[in-house]
C-alpha positions as CSV (number, residue, x, y, z in Angstrom):
1,M,0.1,0.1,-0.1
2,I,1.5,3.5,-1.1
3,N,1.0,6.1,1.6
4,P,-0.7,9.4,0.5
5,F,1.7,12.1,-0.1
6,A,1.9,15.6,-1.9
7,S,5.4,16.4,-3.3
8,R,6.9,19.8,-3.0
9,P,8.5,21.7,-6.1
10,A,12.3,21.8,-6.5
11,P,14.2,24.7,-7.5
12,K,15.8,24.8,-11.0
13,L,19.2,23.2,-10.7
14,V,22.1,24.3,-12.7
15,F,24.9,21.9,-12.1
16,G,28.5,21.7,-13.4
17,P,32.1,22.9,-13.0
18,G,32.1,26.6,-13.9
19,A,28.3,27.0,-13.4
20,L,28.8,30.4,-11.5
21,R,29.3,32.0,-14.9
22,E,25.7,31.5,-15.6
23,L,24.8,33.8,-12.6
24,P,23.8,36.9,-14.8
25,A,21.6,34.7,-17.0
26,C,20.1,33.2,-13.9
27,V,19.2,36.6,-12.4
28,R,17.5,37.7,-15.6
29,E,15.6,34.5,-15.8
30,V,14.0,35.0,-12.4
31,G,13.2,38.4,-13.4
32,G,15.9,40.2,-11.7
33,S,17.5,43.6,-12.6
34,A,19.3,44.3,-9.2
35,V,20.8,42.2,-6.8
36,L,21.4,42.1,-2.9
37,L,24.3,39.6,-2.7
38,V,24.5,37.8,0.7
39,S,27.4,36.2,2.0
40,D,30.0,36.0,4.6
41,R,33.6,37.3,5.3
42,G,35.2,34.0,4.8
43,L,34.0,33.7,1.3
44,A,35.4,37.4,0.6
45,G,38.8,35.6,1.2
46,S,38.3,32.9,-1.1
47,G,37.6,35.2,-4.0
48,H,34.3,33.7,-4.8
49,L,32.3,36.7,-3.6
50,D,34.3,39.3,-5.7
51,R,34.1,37.0,-8.7
52,A,30.2,36.8,-8.3
53,Q,29.9,40.6,-7.9
54,R,32.2,41.1,-11.1
55,L,30.1,38.7,-13.2
56,L,27.0,40.6,-12.4
57,E,28.5,44.0,-12.8
58,A,30.0,43.1,-16.1
59,A,26.5,42.0,-17.2
60,G,25.2,45.5,-16.2
61,I,23.4,44.3,-13.2
62,P,23.8,46.5,-10.0
63,V,24.9,44.8,-6.9
64,S,24.8,45.6,-3.2
65,V,26.7,43.2,-1.0
66,F,26.1,42.2,2.6
67,A,28.9,40.0,3.5
68,D,28.3,39.5,7.4
69,A,26.2,36.5,7.6
70,Q,27.0,34.7,10.9
71,E,27.4,31.0,11.5
72,N,24.0,29.6,13.0
73,P,22.3,33.0,12.5
74,T,20.1,34.3,15.3
75,E,17.0,36.7,15.0
76,A,19.4,39.6,15.7
77,D,21.8,38.4,12.9
78,V,19.0,38.4,10.3
79,A,17.8,41.7,11.6
80,V,21.2,43.3,10.9
81,C,21.0,42.0,7.4
82,R,17.5,43.4,6.9
83,D,18.7,46.8,8.2
84,H,21.3,46.8,5.7
85,A,19.2,45.7,2.8
86,Q,16.5,48.5,3.5
87,G,18.8,50.9,2.5
88,Q,19.5,49.5,-0.9
89,T,17.7,49.2,-4.2
90,F,17.2,45.6,-5.5
91,D,14.7,43.0,-6.8
92,C,16.5,39.8,-6.5
93,L,18.4,38.1,-3.8
94,V,21.5,35.9,-4.3
95,A,22.8,33.9,-1.5
96,L,26.4,32.7,-1.8
97,G,28.1,30.5,0.7
98,G,27.3,27.8,3.3
99,G,24.2,27.0,5.0
100,S,24.2,29.9,7.4
101,S,24.4,32.5,4.3
102,L,21.7,30.8,2.6
103,D,19.5,30.9,5.9
104,T,20.4,34.4,6.5
105,A,19.3,35.4,3.0
106,R,16.1,33.5,3.0
107,A,15.3,34.7,6.6
108,C,15.9,38.3,5.5
109,N,13.5,37.9,2.5
110,F,10.7,37.0,5.0
111,L,11.4,40.2,7.0
112,L,11.9,42.4,3.9
113,T,8.6,41.3,2.2
114,N,6.3,40.5,5.0
115,G,7.7,42.4,8.0
116,G,7.7,41.3,11.8
117,A,10.2,39.1,13.3
118,M,11.5,35.6,12.6
119,R,9.7,33.9,15.3
120,D,6.4,35.1,13.6
121,Y,7.4,32.6,10.7
122,H,8.1,29.6,12.8
123,G,6.6,26.8,11.2
124,Y,5.3,26.6,7.7
125,G,3.3,28.8,5.3
126,K,3.0,32.1,7.5
127,A,4.1,34.7,5.1
128,V,1.1,35.9,3.4
129,K,2.6,38.4,1.0
130,P,4.8,37.7,-2.3
131,M,8.7,37.5,-1.5
132,L,11.5,38.4,-3.7
133,P,13.2,35.8,-6.1
134,L,16.2,33.8,-4.5
135,I,19.2,32.2,-6.1
136,A,21.1,29.9,-3.9
137,I,24.8,29.2,-4.6
138,P,26.2,26.9,-2.0
139,T,30.0,26.7,-1.8
140,T,29.8,23.7,0.8
141,A,28.5,20.4,0.2
142,G,26.4,19.9,3.3
143,T,23.3,21.7,4.4
144,G,21.1,21.3,1.4
145,S,19.6,24.6,2.1
146,E,19.8,25.6,-1.7
147,T,16.9,23.0,-2.4
148,Q,14.9,23.7,0.8
149,S,12.1,26.3,1.6
150,Y,13.0,26.6,5.2
151,A,15.3,29.3,7.0
152,L,16.8,27.8,10.3
153,V,17.2,30.7,12.7
154,S,17.9,30.6,16.6
155,R,15.7,32.6,18.9
156,D,17.7,35.3,20.7
157,D,16.1,34.5,24.0
158,T,16.0,30.5,24.3
159,H,18.5,29.9,21.6
160,E,15.8,27.5,20.1
161,K,16.7,26.7,16.6
162,M,13.3,27.7,14.6
163,A,12.6,26.3,11.2
164,C,10.8,28.9,9.3
165,G,9.5,27.8,6.1
166,D,7.3,28.8,3.2
167,P,6.7,27.7,-0.3
168,K,7.5,31.1,-1.5
169,A,10.6,31.1,0.4
170,R,12.5,28.5,-1.7
171,A,15.1,29.4,-4.1
172,R,13.9,29.7,-7.7
173,L,17.2,28.6,-8.7
174,A,20.2,26.8,-7.4
175,L,23.7,27.1,-8.9
176,L,25.7,24.0,-8.2
177,D,29.3,24.5,-9.1
178,P,31.8,22.1,-7.6
179,E,34.6,24.4,-8.3
180,L,33.2,26.6,-5.6
181,T,33.7,23.9,-2.9
182,A,37.5,23.3,-3.6
183,T,38.6,26.0,-1.3
184,M,36.6,24.6,1.8
185,P,39.1,23.9,4.6
186,Q,39.5,20.2,5.4
187,S,37.7,20.4,8.6
188,V,34.6,22.1,6.9
189,A,34.6,19.7,4.0
190,I,34.5,16.7,6.6
191,L,31.8,18.1,8.9
192,S,29.8,19.3,6.0
193,G,30.0,16.0,4.1
194,L,29.0,14.2,7.4
195,D,26.1,16.4,7.7
196,A,24.8,15.8,4.3
197,L,25.2,12.0,4.8
198,S,23.1,12.5,8.0
199,H,20.3,14.0,5.8
200,A,20.3,11.2,3.5
201,L,20.0,8.6,6.1
202,E,17.6,10.3,8.5
203,S,15.2,11.3,5.6
204,A,15.4,7.7,4.4
205,V,13.8,6.5,7.5
206,S,11.7,9.4,8.5
207,T,8.0,8.6,9.4
208,R,7.1,11.1,6.6
209,R,9.2,9.3,4.0
210,N,7.2,8.7,0.8
211,E,7.7,7.5,-2.8
212,I,9.3,10.8,-3.9
213,S,11.4,11.5,-0.9
214,A,12.8,8.0,-1.0
215,L,14.0,8.5,-4.5
216,Y,15.8,11.6,-3.3
217,S,17.1,10.0,-0.1
218,E,18.7,6.9,-1.9
219,A,20.0,9.1,-4.8
220,A,21.7,11.3,-2.6
221,F,23.1,8.5,-0.5
222,G,24.6,7.0,-3.6
223,H,26.4,10.2,-4.6
224,L,27.7,10.8,-1.1
225,A,28.8,7.2,-0.3
226,I,30.9,7.1,-3.4
227,A,32.9,10.1,-2.6
228,I,32.8,10.8,1.2
229,N,35.7,8.4,2.2
230,R,38.1,10.3,0.0
231,V,36.7,13.5,1.3
232,V,37.5,12.5,5.0
233,A,40.9,11.3,3.9
234,G,41.7,14.7,2.3
235,S,42.2,13.0,-1.2
236,A,39.0,14.3,-3.0
237,T,38.9,14.8,-6.7
238,S,36.9,17.2,-8.7
239,D,34.7,14.2,-9.6
240,D,34.2,13.7,-5.8
241,R,33.4,17.3,-5.2
242,G,30.8,17.0,-7.9
243,H,29.2,13.9,-6.2
244,M,29.2,15.5,-2.9
245,L,27.6,18.8,-4.0
246,L,24.8,17.1,-6.0
247,G,24.5,14.5,-3.1
248,A,24.0,17.4,-0.5
249,A,21.3,19.2,-2.8
250,L,19.4,15.9,-3.3
251,A,19.4,15.2,0.3
252,G,18.0,18.7,0.8
253,L,15.3,17.7,-1.5
254,A,14.7,14.6,0.5
255,I,14.1,16.5,3.6
256,E,11.9,19.0,1.9
257,N,9.7,16.0,0.9
258,S,9.8,14.2,4.2
259,M,11.8,15.3,7.4
260,L,14.7,14.5,9.6
261,G,15.0,12.5,12.9
262,A,16.3,12.1,16.3
263,A,20.0,12.6,15.3
264,H,19.3,16.2,14.6
265,A,17.0,16.6,17.4
266,S,19.7,15.6,19.9
267,A,22.4,17.5,18.0
268,N,20.7,20.8,18.0
269,P,20.9,21.2,21.9
270,L,24.6,20.4,21.7
271,T,25.0,23.4,19.5
272,A,22.7,25.8,21.2
273,R,24.0,25.0,24.6
274,L,27.5,24.0,24.3
275,G,28.4,25.7,20.9
276,V,29.4,22.5,19.2
277,V,29.5,22.9,15.4
278,H,26.3,21.4,13.8
279,G,28.0,18.9,11.6
280,Q,30.1,17.5,14.5
281,A,27.0,17.5,16.9
282,V,25.0,15.4,14.3
283,S,28.0,13.1,13.4
284,L,28.5,12.3,17.3
285,M,24.8,11.4,17.6
286,L,24.1,9.7,14.3
287,P,25.5,6.1,15.0
288,S,23.6,5.8,18.4
289,V,20.3,7.1,16.8
290,M,20.8,4.4,14.0
291,R,21.4,1.5,16.4
292,F,18.3,2.7,18.3
293,N,16.2,2.9,15.1
294,S,17.3,-0.4,13.7
295,A,15.0,-2.2,16.3
296,D,12.1,-1.0,14.0
297,P,11.6,-3.6,11.4
298,A,10.9,-1.3,8.4
299,T,13.8,0.9,9.5
300,A,16.4,-2.1,9.5
301,A,15.1,-3.1,6.0
302,I,15.9,0.3,4.7
303,Y,19.4,0.1,6.5
304,A,20.0,-3.3,4.7
305,R,19.1,-1.9,1.5
306,L,21.5,0.9,1.8
307,S,24.2,-1.9,3.1
308,D,23.6,-3.7,-0.2
309,R,23.9,-0.5,-2.0
310,L,27.4,0.2,-0.4
311,K,28.5,-3.3,-1.3
312,A,27.4,-3.2,-4.9
313,S,29.2,0.0,-5.4
314,G,32.4,-1.4,-4.0
315,V,32.6,1.5,-1.2
316,T,32.7,-1.3,1.7
317,S,31.4,-4.6,2.8
318,L,30.3,-3.3,6.1
319,P,26.6,-2.9,7.3
320,V,25.8,0.7,6.7
321,I,25.9,1.7,10.7
322,D,29.3,0.1,11.0
323,W,30.4,2.0,8.0
324,V,29.2,5.3,9.4
325,V,31.0,4.7,12.7
326,E,34.3,3.9,10.9
327,L,33.8,7.1,8.5
328,I,33.2,9.2,11.5
329,S,36.3,7.7,13.4
330,Q,38.5,8.6,10.5
331,G,37.1,12.0,10.5
332,A,39.1,12.6,13.9
333,L,36.4,14.8,15.1
334,P,37.3,17.0,18.2
335,S,36.3,15.5,21.5
336,V,33.3,17.2,23.5
337,A,33.5,17.1,27.4
338,I,30.1,17.0,28.9
339,A,29.1,16.8,32.5
340,A,26.7,14.0,33.3
341,S,24.6,16.5,35.2
342,A,24.0,18.2,31.9
343,L,22.4,15.2,30.2
344,P,18.8,15.7,31.6
345,T,18.8,19.4,30.4
346,L,20.2,18.4,26.9
347,A,17.5,15.5,26.8
348,Q,14.7,17.9,27.5
349,D,15.8,20.3,25.0
350,A,16.0,17.5,22.4
351,S,12.5,16.1,23.2
352,K,11.1,19.5,22.3
353,Q,12.9,19.5,18.8
354,W,10.6,19.5,15.9
355,T,12.4,16.9,13.9
356,G,12.3,14.3,16.7
357,Q,8.6,13.5,16.1
358,F,9.4,12.1,12.8
359,N,11.9,9.7,14.1
360,P,11.0,6.1,13.0
361,R,11.0,5.1,16.8
362,A,9.1,7.5,19.2
363,L,11.6,8.8,22.0
364,Q,10.8,10.1,25.5
365,V,13.2,12.3,27.7
366,D,14.8,9.3,29.2
367,D,15.6,7.8,25.7
368,Y,17.5,10.8,24.8
369,V,19.4,10.6,28.1
370,T,20.4,7.2,27.0
371,L,21.3,8.3,23.5
372,Y,23.5,10.8,24.9
373,R,25.4,8.5,27.2
374,R,25.9,6.1,24.4
375,A,27.2,8.6,21.8
376,L,29.1,10.7,24.4
377,S,30.2,8.1,26.9
378,I,34.0,8.7,26.5
379,H,33.4,12.3,26.8
380,V,31.0,12.3,29.9
381,T,32.5,13.8,33.0
382,G,31.3,14.3,36.5
């Protein structure tokens, strides 16, 4: 029996080495004549920001630049971008960078066109007025934000990570240029790659999975699995970068058409309360969550199918959970010291995360405490 579903539209994807050159044509395609280019200071150092600006200006498209997007943007961070934008003239947004730059641009679009504060848009479909066209250009292969309609923004007071979504907020077009990911530091390449892999794995078993999301999840997994070992080893080729970038975008579409699960629900409090980088937090939690979920027969069957895919493609003969553990171990992630007394608070926070309700096995607060103990046992102190 096929469960009912309604698929969400995808942005137009323009993929290929050197695809950034198509940016001026893409702006015109979405009806833009002047651009607000949102990025971060790290991108300014790579040269990608200057190149994008030069391409647009050479095509006669005026550009205003906001290059102060912050990692894990807060409501206050987004308000800074809005305040900057209100003094500029533009009819199209271009987001260039990692997930935080893309989230900042998308969130700013809510405020510029619909007013209010980001917390007003927590949830889905709360923007009543039209929004400006957005073009997303990822420079990391991780979040998949370029293919989603959500902006992830943390509340200023509680640090809760809010998913603020609307069908009008998705990018009209996503430019996927693997050359832009070649400048990622090795640590960023590892963490963003593991984040993308977690998206493929969690969306594949989410309770909201469906015929469309499953296609995206497994296609994403195939692209990521074939390249991520070399990414972690620091020997990625240009082809590998293409697989990772496309895999991350497809995983974003899988999330958009289904949802995530307990690995993200338990990772978010580690980021909010302890400042653990998102990719690292998810990677720390993912193996324990997968083992917990494997007690569900339907989930175990999906994991077995992914294990077969790993073997058939020559990646490894290990079962998928063991392969993930080995991969994370090879990534040599920094250790995280957590006092045992902090676990109940983290678990309470995790139980309130939106993504956790879509995990294939339901979890209570005590289950999250157990997950944290298993995932972080060598780091727990006190």
